[in-house]
N, C-alpha and C positions, 0 to 999 in steps of 0.2 A: 803518709803511710798508705799504701794500696791495700786492697782487701785481702790479698794473700798474706801480706806481712801482718796485718791485724789479726787474721785467723791464727797464724803461727804464734803470735804473742799471746793470744787468748788461750790457746792450747797449752803452752808452757806454763802460764800462770795457774791453770787448773790443776796441773800435775803438782805444783808446789802446794796448792791449797789442799789437795787430797791427803797429803802427808800430815796436815794439821788436824785431821779428824780425830776427835777423842772418842774412841770406841766404847768407853765406859758409860757414856751418856745415852747410848742406844739400847733400847729394850731387847732383852733376850727372846722375847716372844713377839717378833714383828715380821710381817710378811708384806713385801712390796710387790705391787702388781703394775705392770706396764707392758706396752707392746712396741715393737720397732726400736727406735732410738731410746725410748724410755726404758724398755726391757734391758737393753745393753747397759744403760747407766745404772740400773738397779743391780746388775751382776757385779759391778764394781763395788757397790755397797755390801753385797754378800761377801765378796772377797776380803774387803778391808775390815769387816767385823768378824773375821775368822768363821764365817758361816753361822754366826749367831742369829743374824737376820736372814730371811729366806727371800728368794726372788721367784715370782711366777708370772707367766703370761695369762691373759684373761681366759684362754682356753684351758689352762691348767686348773683353774678354779671350777670350771663346769665339769671336769672329768675326775675330780679328786674329792675325797672326804677330808676336809681341813678342819682343824680344831676351832671351836667357837671362842675360846678364851684368849686367842691371840689378837694382836692389833693388826689390821689390814690398812695399808696406805696405797692408794691408787695414785700413780704418778704420771705426769705429762711433762716431758723435758721442754717442749715448746710452749706449754701453757695453753695450747689449743686442743680442747677435747671435743669429742663428737658424741653426743648422746643419741642412742638408738632406741 
């Protein structure tokens, strides 16, 4: 299998797995933070939880007054984060 076929297979398997997400297990007061591809991935989470979870970019956090009693999850799709 070449890399294009592998990517296509992986993409289709992720679509199937997204349908298996149990929205009841996700907190109603959860904010996901990510940038780039991580931000886009979190937008899917927001959509699939009927907007119970929220998605923000790091710049949103610095420009907003966000509640302290919510859970914040900082996400990296690649697993490679950069600390500044």
